[in-house]
C-alpha positions in Angstrom: 0.1 13.1 -8.0 2.0 13.6 -4.7 3.9 11.5 -2.2 5.1 12.3 1.3 8.8 13.1 1.5 10.6 14.1 4.7 7.3 15.5 6.1 6.4 17.3 2.9 4.4 16.5 -0.2 6.4 16.1 -3.4 4.9 17.7 -6.4 5.2 15.1 -9.2 6.5 16.2 -12.6 5.9 13.9 -15.5 8.7 15.1 -17.8 10.8 17.9 -16.2 14.1 16.5 -14.9 15.7 19.6 -13.4 12.8 20.6 -11.0 12.0 19.2 -7.6 9.2 20.8 -5.5 8.1 19.8 -2.1 5.2 21.4 -0.2 5.4 21.9 3.5 3.0 23.6 5.9 3.3 27.3 5.2 5.9 27.1 2.4 7.2 25.2 -0.7 10.8 24.3 -1.4 11.8 24.4 -5.1 15.1 22.9 -6.1 16.7 23.4 -9.5 19.3 20.8 -10.4 22.5 22.1 -12.0 22.3 21.6 -15.8 26.1 21.4 -16.2 27.2 19.7 -13.0 26.1 16.2 -12.2 24.5 15.8 -8.7 24.8 19.5 -8.0 22.1 22.2 -7.2 21.9 25.3 -9.3 19.5 27.1 -7.0 17.1 26.4 -4.1 14.0 28.6 -3.5 11.7 28.8 -0.5 8.3 30.1 -1.6 6.1 31.6 1.1 2.7 33.2 0.6 3.0 37.0 1.0 -0.2 37.2 3.0 1.1 34.7 5.7 3.4 35.0 8.6 7.0 33.9 7.8 7.4 30.4 9.3 10.2 29.8 11.8 13.1 27.6 10.9 12.8 27.8 7.2 15.3 25.7 5.2 18.2 27.3 3.3 17.4 28.9 0.0 16.4 32.2 -1.6 13.2 33.4 0.0 10.4 34.4 -2.5 7.1 35.8 -1.3 4.4 34.7 -3.6 2.6 35.6 -5.8 5.0 37.8 -7.6 3.2 41.1 -8.3 6.2 43.1 -9.6 8.9 41.4 -11.5 11.7 42.3 -13.9 11.9 39.9 -16.9 15.0 39.5 -19.0 13.7 37.3 -21.8 11.0 37.5 -24.5 10.0 33.9 -24.0 9.0 34.5 -20.3 7.2 37.8 -21.2 5.2 35.8 -23.7 4.6 33.0 -21.1 3.2 35.5 -18.6 0.9 36.8 -21.3 -0.3 33.2 -21.8 -1.0 33.0 -18.1 -2.7 36.4 -18.1 -0.2 37.9 -15.7 1.0 40.8 -17.8 0.4 43.2 -15.0 3.1 41.5 -12.9 5.8 42.7 -15.3 7.2 45.9 -13.9 10.4 46.1 -16.0 12.2 44.3 -18.8 15.7 44.1 -20.1 16.7 43.7 -23.8 13.5 45.5 -24.9 14.6 45.4 -28.6 14.3 41.6 -28.5 10.9 41.4 -26.8 7.9 41.1 -29.2 5.1 40.7 -26.6 2.7 43.6 -27.6 1.8 44.3 -23.9 5.5 45.0 -23.2 5.9 47.5 -26.0 2.7 49.3 -25.1 3.6 49.2 -21.4 7.0 50.8 -22.0 5.5 53.5 -24.2 2.9 54.3 -21.6 5.4 54.3 -18.7 3.8 51.3 -16.9 6.8 49.1 -17.7 10.4 50.2 -17.2 13.1 49.6 -19.9 16.0 48.5 -17.7 18.5 48.5 -20.5 20.8 45.8 -21.9 20.4 42.3 -20.4 24.2 41.8 -20.0 24.6 45.2 -18.3 21.2 46.4 -17.0 20.8 49.8 -15.3 20.8 48.7 -11.7 19.4 51.9 -10.4 16.2 51.5 -12.5 15.7 48.0 -11.2 16.2 49.1 -7.6 13.7 51.9 -8.1 11.0 49.4 -9.2 11.2 47.5 -6.0 10.5 44.2 -7.8 9.6 40.9 -6.0 12.0 39.0 -8.2 14.0 39.1 -11.5 13.7 36.3 -14.1 16.9 35.5 -15.9 18.3 32.6 -18.0 21.5 31.0 -16.6 24.4 30.1 -18.9 27.2 27.7 -18.5 30.4 29.4 -17.2 28.7 32.8 -17.1 30.6 33.9 -14.0 27.4 34.9 -12.2 25.1 38.0 -12.5 27.5 40.7 -11.3 25.8 43.6 -9.5 22.4 42.0 -9.7 23.5 39.6 -7.0 24.3 42.5 -4.7 20.9 44.3 -4.6 19.0 41.9 -2.4 16.3 41.0 -5.0 15.7 37.3 -5.6 17.0 36.0 -9.0 14.9 33.3 -10.5 17.2 31.2 -12.7 15.0 30.1 -15.6 16.8 26.9 -16.7 14.0 25.2 -18.5 15.8 25.5 -21.8 18.3 22.9 -20.6 15.6 20.2 -20.2 16.1 17.1 -22.4 12.7 17.0 -23.9 10.1 19.4 -25.3 7.5 18.4 -22.7 10.0 18.6 -19.9 10.8 22.2 -20.9 7.1 23.1 -21.3 6.2 21.5 -17.9 8.2 24.3 -16.1 5.0 26.4 -16.7 3.7 24.7 -13.5 6.6 26.2 -11.5 6.0 29.7 -12.9 2.3 29.2 -12.1 3.3 28.8 -8.4 5.5 31.9 -8.5 2.8 34.1 -10.0 -0.2 32.7 -8.1 -1.9 31.0 -11.1 -1.3 27.3 -10.5 -4.7 26.3 -11.9 -4.2 28.2 -15.1 -0.6 26.9 -15.5 -1.7 23.3 -14.8 -4.5 23.6 -17.3 -2.2 25.1 -20.0 0.3 22.2 -19.6 -2.5 19.6 -19.6 -3.6 21.1 -23.0 0.0 21.0 -24.4 0.6 17.4 -23.1 -2.7 16.1 -24.6 -2.2 18.0 -27.9 1.4 16.8 -28.3 0.6 13.2 -27.7 -2.5 13.3 -30.0 -0.2 14.6 -32.8 2.4 11.8 -32.1 -0.4 9.3 -32.3 -1.4 10.5 -35.8 2.0 9.4 -37.2 2.3 6.2 -35.2 1.5 4.0 -38.1 3.7 5.7 -40.8 6.2 3.5 -42.5 8.3 6.1 -44.3 10.4 8.5 -42.2 11.2 11.6 -44.1 14.9 12.6 -44.0 15.5 16.1 -42.8 18.2 18.8 -42.8 18.1 21.6 -40.2 19.2 25.2 -40.4 22.0 26.7 -42.4 25.7 27.8 -42.3 26.7 30.8 -40.1 30.0 32.2 -41.2 32.2 29.1 -41.6 30.2 26.8 -39.2 26.9 25.0 -39.6 25.2 24.5 -36.2 23.0 21.4 -36.4 20.7 20.5 -33.4 22.1 17.5 -31.4 20.1 14.3 -31.3 19.2 15.0 -27.7 18.2 18.6 -28.1 14.5 19.5 -27.9 14.5 20.1 -31.7 16.1 16.7 -32.2 13.5 15.0 -30.0 10.7 16.8 -31.8 12.0 15.6 -35.2 11.9 12.1 -33.9 8.4 12.6 -32.6 7.4 14.0 -36.0 8.6 10.9 -37.8 11.7 12.4 -39.3 14.8 10.5 -40.3 17.3 13.0 -38.9 21.0 12.4 -39.8 22.1 13.4 -36.2 19.4 11.5 -34.4 21.9 9.3 -32.6 24.2 12.2 -31.6 24.4 12.6 -27.8 24.5 16.4 -27.6 21.6 18.2 -26.0 22.6 21.5 -27.7 23.9 22.3 -31.2 26.9 20.7 -32.9 29.3 22.9 -34.9 30.2 21.3 -38.2 31.9 22.4 -41.4 29.8 22.7 -44.6 31.4 19.6 -46.2 30.4 17.3 -43.3 26.8 18.4 -43.5 26.7 18.0 -47.2 28.2 14.5 -47.0 25.8 13.4 -44.3 22.6 15.2 -45.2 23.0 16.2 -48.9 20.3 13.7 -50.0 17.7 14.8 -47.3 14.1 15.0 -48.5 13.3 18.2 -46.7 15.3 21.2 -45.5 14.0 23.2 -42.5 15.9 26.3 -41.7 15.5 29.3 -39.4 16.5 32.8 -40.4 16.0 36.5 -39.4 15.0 39.2 -41.8 12.5 41.8 -42.7 11.5 40.0 -46.0 10.7 36.4 -46.9 13.7 34.4 -47.8 14.1 33.2 -51.4 16.1 30.4 -52.9 18.1 33.0 -54.8 19.0 34.7 -51.6 20.1 31.4 -50.1 22.4 30.8 -53.1 23.9 34.3 -52.7 24.8 33.4 -49.2 26.4 30.1 -50.1 26.6 28.6 -53.6 27.1 25.2 -52.1 23.5 25.0 -51.1 22.7 24.0 -54.7 24.3 20.7 -54.0 21.5 19.7 -51.6 18.8 17.6 -53.1 16.1 19.3 -51.1 17.2 22.6 -52.5 17.3 21.4 -56.1 13.9 19.8 -55.8 12.3 22.8 -54.1 11.6 21.3 -50.7 13.0 24.1 -48.5 11.0 25.5 -45.6 12.0 28.7 -43.7 11.0 30.0 -40.4 11.6 33.8 -40.1 12.2 34.1 -36.3 12.0 37.9 -36.6 8.5 37.9 -38.2 7.1 34.9 -36.3 6.6 34.0 -32.6 8.8 30.9 -32.9 11.1 31.7 -29.9 8.2 33.2 -27.9 5.7 30.4 -28.2 7.4 27.1 -29.0 9.3 26.6 -25.7 6.0 26.3 -23.8 3.8 25.3 -26.7 5.9 22.6 -28.4 2.7 21.0 -29.8 2.3 24.0 -32.1 5.8 23.4 -33.6 5.3 19.7 -33.7 2.2 20.2 -35.9 4.3 22.2 -38.4 6.9 19.5 -38.5 4.3 16.8 -39.2 2.5 18.9 -41.8 5.8 19.4 -43.7 7.3 15.9 -43.3 4.0 14.0 -43.8 1.6 16.2 -45.7 -1.0 13.5 -46.0 -1.3 13.3 -42.2 -2.3 16.9 -41.6 -3.4 18.1 -45.0 -5.4 21.0 -43.8 -3.1 22.2 -41.0 -2.1 25.9 -41.7 1.7 26.3 -41.2 2.4 28.5 -38.2 6.2 29.0 -38.2 7.7 27.4 -41.3 6.7 28.3 -44.9 8.0 27.1 -48.2 10.9 29.1 -49.6 9.9 30.2 -53.1 
């Protein structure tokens, strides 16, 4: 799995395109490619075990002593990942608490073991400093202008850019990097091996199908309908699930903003409609119509083949980035019911 490179051993990644890790005696260099600038580096880290003497002549990069024992985590998905890796005790603080569903975080904040550091866009810097964390985990955004005061307090910022990977398994494979950060490489490698095996086993089940079910995704927001691009992780998963997706050949890796009329023209005859929503109650077809009367023009709506994922009541955003196999199973069950007839739907459910 490794080859020698410049005196170090390169850690091979099967799917992740943005990560490059090279082990050297006494330290590991982790380089994250810039998602928005070709041939540029977003961040370089030098990982050194905390129980060893700091090597001389370290390469350039942000120094991180591993394993991380106290960290401030800014996203619900990474809190959930640390729960999967059984590293809940390493979370000392969180930002955007209202968006974090992980039970251990809510219990930890209530008991005082985890600090609520405020809003993710403007966290309470003093609280973070008081925690003396080993690192902070944040998601980078294009043209964000940096991290403000967080860059001035001499605490390493881990830029969690896995969501910019081009494939579901590429995104999930970042768990191996987080395993290195938190001292649980074996657990992380085992988790990814399970995901990889499960994902490919599911793909194999539909390898012989002849009919590709046409699919419409999500719904209008205001005056714009954001459909996943053909090269987005959702677009890739639909292809892997045997879907005939109207935007499969689109080159965007994110969402594409379209007017209602364009979506209706291109996807109005789709067999199935898969949409995400947020609410305290289950969505109904009548509620959909009250949001936009034009939905009645879609064949999937008229024929009752609408499936909704309530992102507020499910763990869609918390689980699916690092467990894409669980989401793929839902897609296959809905698009090809005969293939997985007994699979219980985890995220999407029929809209009554």
